[in-house]
KEPAZA-898258 format. One record per atom (N, C-alpha, C, O): x, y, z. Coordinates in steps of 0.05 Angstrom, whole numbers, plus 5000, padded with zeros to 4 digits. Each point is the difference from the previous one (the first is absolute). Example, Ala and Ser with C-alpha at 12.3 -4.5 7.8 and 13.67 -1.06 7.14 Angstrom:
% KEPAZA-898258
@x = 5264 y = 4886 z = 5156
@x = 4982 y = 5024 z = 5000
@x = 5018 y = 5024 z = 5000
@x = 5021 y = 5000 z = 5013
@x = 4972 y = 5021 z = 4973
@x = 5016 y = 5024 z = 5001
@x = 4985 y = 5022 z = 5014
@x = 5010 y = 5022 z = 5004
//
This chain:
% KEPAZA-898258
@x = 8065 y = 5729 z = 5389
@x = 5013 y = 4999 z = 4986
@x = 5027 y = 4992 z = 5025
@x = 5014 y = 4980 z = 5004
@x = 4985 y = 5052 z = 5011
@x = 5021 y = 4994 z = 5030
@x = 4986 y = 4974 z = 5013
@x = 5009 y = 5000 z = 5022
@x = 4976 y = 4980 z = 4977
@x = 4988 y = 4982 z = 5021
@x = 5012 y = 4979 z = 4987
@x = 5010 y = 4983 z = 5015
@x = 4992 y = 5010 z = 4953
@x = 5021 y = 4982 z = 4981
@x = 5029 y = 5005 z = 5012
@x = 5015 y = 4985 z = 5012
@x = 4988 y = 5036 z = 4982
@x = 5038 y = 5017 z = 5001
@x = 5004 y = 4986 z = 5033
@x = 5024 y = 4993 z = 5005
@x = 4959 y = 5003 z = 5013
@x = 5003 y = 4992 z = 5015
@x = 5011 y = 4969 z = 5014
@x = 5019 y = 4992 z = 5012
@x = 4960 y = 4998 z = 4978
@x = 4991 y = 4969 z = 4996
@x = 5033 y = 4985 z = 4990
@x = 5014 y = 4984 z = 5013
@x = 4991 y = 5029 z = 4959
@x = 5012 y = 4989 z = 4986
@x = 5035 y = 5008 z = 5018
@x = 5020 y = 4986 z = 5001
@x = 4976 y = 5037 z = 5010
@x = 5023 y = 5003 z = 5021
@x = 4998 y = 4974 z = 5019
@x = 5014 y = 4980 z = 4995
@x = 4972 y = 5021 z = 5024
@x = 5002 y = 4980 z = 5023
@x = 5005 y = 4976 z = 4984
@x = 5013 y = 4983 z = 5012
@x = 4982 y = 5012 z = 4968
@x = 4995 y = 4964 z = 4994
@x = 5023 y = 4995 z = 4993
@x = 5011 y = 4979 z = 5007
@x = 5006 y = 5049 z = 4971
@x = 5019 y = 4993 z = 4998
@x = 5032 y = 4991 z = 5022
@x = 5021 y = 4988 z = 4995
@x = 4961 y = 5031 z = 5038
@x = 5017 y = 5003 z = 5010
@x = 4998 y = 4970 z = 5017
@x = 5018 y = 4985 z = 5008
@x = 4951 y = 5012 z = 4993
@x = 5010 y = 4961 z = 5017
@x = 5001 y = 4981 z = 4973
@x = 4984 y = 4981 z = 5002
@x = 5029 y = 5018 z = 4975
@x = 5008 y = 4987 z = 4982
@x = 5037 y = 4982 z = 5004
@x = 5015 y = 4980 z = 5004
@x = 4981 y = 5054 z = 4990
@x = 5035 y = 5012 z = 5006
@x = 4999 y = 4987 z = 5036
@x = 4997 y = 4976 z = 4996
@x = 5002 y = 5026 z = 5016
@x = 4999 y = 4986 z = 5029
@x = 4997 y = 4974 z = 5008
@x = 5012 y = 4987 z = 5018
@x = 4969 y = 5005 z = 4962
@x = 4992 y = 4972 z = 4993
@x = 5022 y = 4980 z = 4997
@x = 5003 y = 4980 z = 5014
@x = 5020 y = 5034 z = 4956
@x = 5017 y = 4991 z = 4991
@x = 5021 y = 5000 z = 5024
@x = 5014 y = 4980 z = 5000
@x = 4991 y = 5037 z = 5020
@x = 5019 y = 4997 z = 5006
@x = 5006 y = 4981 z = 5025
@x = 5021 y = 4989 z = 5007
@x = 4954 y = 5012 z = 5004
@x = 4992 y = 4980 z = 5021
@x = 5020 y = 4966 z = 4990
@x = 5020 y = 4986 z = 5005
@x = 4956 y = 5015 z = 4977
@x = 5005 y = 4967 z = 4986
@x = 5032 y = 5006 z = 5001
@x = 5015 y = 4989 z = 5016
@x = 4991 y = 5022 z = 4972
@x = 5041 y = 4994 z = 4998
@x = 5009 y = 4992 z = 5024
@x = 5012 y = 4979 z = 5005
@x = 4977 y = 5050 z = 5020
@x = 5004 y = 4987 z = 5025
@x = 5004 y = 4977 z = 5018
@x = 5019 y = 4990 z = 5012
@x = 4953 y = 5007 z = 4985
@x = 5002 y = 4968 z = 5004
@x = 4995 y = 4967 z = 4991
@x = 4991 y = 4978 z = 5007
@x = 5023 y = 5037 z = 4969
@x = 5010 y = 4981 z = 4967
@x = 5028 y = 4997 z = 5023
@x = 5004 y = 4977 z = 5010
@x = 5012 y = 5043 z = 4997
@x = 5022 y = 4993 z = 5009
@x = 5009 y = 4998 z = 5027
@x = 5023 y = 5004 z = 5005
@x = 4963 y = 4991 z = 5011
@x = 4985 y = 4987 z = 5027
@x = 4994 y = 4976 z = 4998
@x = 5002 y = 4982 z = 5017
@x = 4990 y = 5015 z = 4954
@x = 4993 y = 4970 z = 4996
@x = 4971 y = 4990 z = 5019
@x = 4997 y = 4977 z = 5009
@x = 4977 y = 5051 z = 4996
@x = 4979 y = 5005 z = 5010
@x = 4978 y = 4992 z = 4979
@x = 5000 y = 4992 z = 4976
@x = 4980 y = 5014 z = 5047
@x = 4974 y = 5008 z = 4977
@x = 4995 y = 5009 z = 4970
@x = 4997 y = 5025 z = 4999
@x = 5001 y = 4969 z = 4987
@x = 5001 y = 5019 z = 4979
@x = 4976 y = 5012 z = 4989
@x = 4980 y = 4986 z = 4999
@x = 5018 y = 5042 z = 4989
@x = 4967 y = 5002 z = 4985
@x = 4995 y = 4994 z = 4988
@x = 5020 y = 4999 z = 4986
@x = 4955 y = 4986 z = 4997
@x = 5004 y = 4977 z = 4981
@x = 5001 y = 5025 z = 4967
@x = 4993 y = 5024 z = 4998
@x = 5018 y = 4958 z = 4982
@x = 5001 y = 5000 z = 4983
@x = 4972 y = 5029 z = 4991
@x = 5000 y = 5023 z = 4993
@x = 4981 y = 4957 z = 5012
@x = 4965 y = 5011 z = 4994
@x = 5002 y = 5025 z = 5004
@x = 4999 y = 5018 z = 4984
@x = 5005 y = 4983 z = 5041
@x = 4993 y = 5021 z = 5015
@x = 5016 y = 5025 z = 4982
@x = 4986 y = 5015 z = 4986
@x = 5040 y = 4987 z = 5014
@x = 5018 y = 5015 z = 4978
@x = 4988 y = 5008 z = 4973
@x = 5006 y = 5019 z = 4987
@x = 4972 y = 4956 z = 5006
@x = 5001 y = 5012 z = 4975
@x = 4973 y = 5016 z = 5010
@x = 5001 y = 5024 z = 5004
@x = 4978 y = 4965 z = 5000
@x = 4981 y = 5016 z = 5022
@x = 5011 y = 5042 z = 5002
@x = 4993 y = 5022 z = 4991
@x = 5023 y = 4966 z = 5026
@x = 5008 y = 5038 z = 5004
@x = 5010 y = 5010 z = 4975
@x = 4991 y = 5023 z = 5002
@x = 5022 y = 4978 z = 4971
@x = 4998 y = 4999 z = 4989
@x = 4982 y = 5000 z = 4979
@x = 5004 y = 5020 z = 4985
@x = 4974 y = 4962 z = 5006
@x = 4983 y = 5010 z = 4981
@x = 4974 y = 5015 z = 5007
@x = 4981 y = 5004 z = 4984
@x = 5023 y = 5009 z = 5055
@x = 4982 y = 5010 z = 5009
@x = 5013 y = 5029 z = 4997
@x = 4999 y = 5017 z = 5018
@x = 5014 y = 4987 z = 4958
@x = 5020 y = 5027 z = 5000
@x = 5025 y = 5019 z = 5015
@x = 5010 y = 5023 z = 5000
@x = 4994 y = 4938 z = 5016
@x = 5040 y = 5007 z = 5005
@x = 5020 y = 4991 z = 4982
@x = 5024 y = 4999 z = 5007
@x = 4970 y = 4997 z = 4977
@x = 5017 y = 4985 z = 4972
@x = 5031 y = 5028 z = 5003
@x = 5022 y = 4994 z = 5009
@x = 4972 y = 5029 z = 4984
@x = 5028 y = 5004 z = 5007
@x = 5018 y = 4997 z = 5020
@x = 5024 y = 4996 z = 4996
@x = 4959 y = 5006 z = 5037
@x = 5011 y = 5006 z = 5016
@x = 5011 y = 4966 z = 5005
@x = 5014 y = 4994 z = 5019
@x = 4978 y = 4986 z = 4961
@x = 5006 y = 4979 z = 5010
@x = 5025 y = 4996 z = 4984
@x = 5012 y = 4983 z = 5013
@x = 5004 y = 5026 z = 4962
@x = 5017 y = 5001 z = 4983
@x = 5007 y = 5000 z = 5007
@x = 5014 y = 4981 z = 5007
@x = 4988 y = 5056 z = 5008
@x = 5019 y = 5008 z = 5024
@x = 5005 y = 4988 z = 5014
@x = 5022 y = 4990 z = 4995
@x = 4971 y = 5005 z = 5021
@x = 5015 y = 4967 z = 5019
@x = 5015 y = 4986 z = 4995
@x = 5019 y = 4992 z = 5014
@x = 4974 y = 5000 z = 4956
@x = 5018 y = 4970 z = 4986
@x = 5011 y = 5008 z = 4998
@x = 5019 y = 4985 z = 5005
@x = 4994 y = 5046 z = 4982
@x = 5024 y = 5012 z = 4998
@x = 5014 y = 4996 z = 5018
@x = 5022 y = 4988 z = 5004
@x = 4956 y = 5031 z = 5014
@x = 5032 y = 5011 z = 5028
@x = 5010 y = 4984 z = 5016
@x = 5022 y = 5003 z = 5010
@x = 4958 y = 4971 z = 4994
@x = 5014 y = 4974 z = 5009
@x = 5005 y = 4978 z = 4991
@x = 5004 y = 4980 z = 5014
@x = 4996 y = 5020 z = 4955
@x = 5009 y = 4970 z = 4993
@x = 4991 y = 4981 z = 4998
@x = 5012 y = 4979 z = 4995
@x = 4951 y = 5025 z = 5013
@x = 4987 y = 4986 z = 4996
@x = 4976 y = 4989 z = 4996
@x = 4979 y = 5012 z = 5004
@x = 5024 y = 4963 z = 4988
@x = 4986 y = 4980 z = 4981
@x = 5001 y = 5013 z = 4969
@x = 4984 y = 5004 z = 4982
@x = 5045 y = 5002 z = 5025
@x = 5007 y = 5002 z = 4972
@x = 5004 y = 4975 z = 4969
@x = 4997 y = 4996 z = 4976
@x = 5015 y = 4993 z = 5051
@x = 5003 y = 4957 z = 4981
@x = 4967 y = 4994 z = 4989
@x = 4995 y = 4988 z = 4979
@x = 4983 y = 5021 z = 5039
@x = 4983 y = 4988 z = 4985
@x = 4988 y = 5015 z = 4975
@x = 4988 y = 5022 z = 5003
@x = 5015 y = 4966 z = 4975
@x = 4981 y = 5001 z = 4974
@x = 4972 y = 5020 z = 5009
@x = 5003 y = 5024 z = 4996
@x = 4979 y = 4969 z = 5013
@x = 4971 y = 5002 z = 5013
@x = 5003 y = 5032 z = 5011
@x = 4979 y = 5013 z = 4997
@x = 5043 y = 5000 z = 5014
@x = 4996 y = 5017 z = 5015
@x = 5018 y = 5018 z = 4974
@x = 4988 y = 5021 z = 4993
@x = 5024 y = 4976 z = 5000
@x = 5009 y = 5013 z = 4982
@x = 5001 y = 5003 z = 4969
@x = 5016 y = 5015 z = 4988
@x = 4962 y = 4966 z = 5000
@x = 4986 y = 5003 z = 4988
@x = 4973 y = 5012 z = 5007
@x = 4991 y = 5019 z = 4987
@x = 4992 y = 4969 z = 5036
@x = 4978 y = 5010 z = 5016
@x = 4994 y = 5037 z = 5009
@x = 4981 y = 5014 z = 4995
@x = 5036 y = 4990 z = 5015
@x = 4995 y = 5022 z = 5009
@x = 5010 y = 5023 z = 4980
@x = 4994 y = 5023 z = 5005
@x = 5014 y = 4975 z = 4984
@x = 5005 y = 5026 z = 4977
@x = 4971 y = 4996 z = 4971
@x = 4995 y = 5015 z = 4980
@x = 4997 y = 4970 z = 5026
@x = 4975 y = 4982 z = 4982
@x = 4973 y = 5017 z = 5009
@x = 4984 y = 5010 z = 4984
@x = 5015 y = 4992 z = 5045
@x = 4993 y = 5006 z = 5022
@x = 4991 y = 5025 z = 4991
@x = 4979 y = 5012 z = 4996
@x = 5051 y = 4992 z = 5003
@x = 5002 y = 5039 z = 5005
@x = 4983 y = 5004 z = 4981
@x = 4979 y = 5011 z = 5003
@x = 5029 y = 4980 z = 4976
@x = 4992 y = 5011 z = 4967
@x = 4972 y = 5006 z = 4997
@x = 4990 y = 5022 z = 4994
@x = 4990 y = 4948 z = 5014
@x = 4974 y = 4995 z = 5005
@x = 4986 y = 5030 z = 5014
@x = 4977 y = 5007 z = 4993
@x = 5039 y = 5012 z = 5028
@x = 4984 y = 5012 z = 5015
@x = 5010 y = 5021 z = 4993
@x = 4989 y = 5020 z = 5008
@x = 5037 y = 4983 z = 4973
@x = 5004 y = 5036 z = 4993
@x = 4981 y = 5002 z = 4973
@x = 4994 y = 5023 z = 4995
@x = 4994 y = 4955 z = 4985
@x = 4980 y = 4997 z = 4985
@x = 4975 y = 5012 z = 5014
@x = 4992 y = 5023 z = 4999
@x = 4998 y = 4956 z = 5016
@x = 4982 y = 5007 z = 5018
@x = 4994 y = 5032 z = 5003
@x = 4984 y = 5016 z = 4992
@x = 5034 y = 4982 z = 5022
@x = 5004 y = 5036 z = 5017
@x = 4995 y = 5027 z = 4985
@x = 4991 y = 5021 z = 5009
@x = 5021 y = 4973 z = 4958
@x = 4996 y = 5011 z = 4990
@x = 4983 y = 5004 z = 4982
@x = 4996 y = 5016 z = 4982
@x = 4992 y = 4963 z = 5026
@x = 4967 y = 4991 z = 4980
@x = 4969 y = 5017 z = 5017
@x = 4981 y = 5009 z = 4988
@x = 5022 y = 4992 z = 5030
@x = 4994 y = 5007 z = 5031
@x = 5001 y = 5042 z = 5003
@x = 4983 y = 5016 z = 5009
@x = 5048 y = 4987 z = 4979
@x = 5010 y = 5025 z = 5007
@x = 4976 y = 5016 z = 4971
@x = 4982 y = 5016 z = 4998
@x = 5032 y = 4968 z = 4985
@x = 4990 y = 5018 z = 4965
@x = 4976 y = 5016 z = 5002
@x = 4991 y = 5012 z = 4980
//
């Protein structure tokens, strides 16, 4: 259980950082983090961090795939977590 908590903490910090980094790169017109990578980080457990990053930095909030996709990934993850811990 502790290992799961540590993993989720680490992946969410990583997803949050990736959103911040990508926003910074966008402002500087430099090479961006691929959207596929941002979704992958969310899919492997970092959806809360990704959603928080979207809100803090107002990043990807005009992309319907992110606005709808990130919460959808989170819902699926919560259902899976519930099933595992039940």
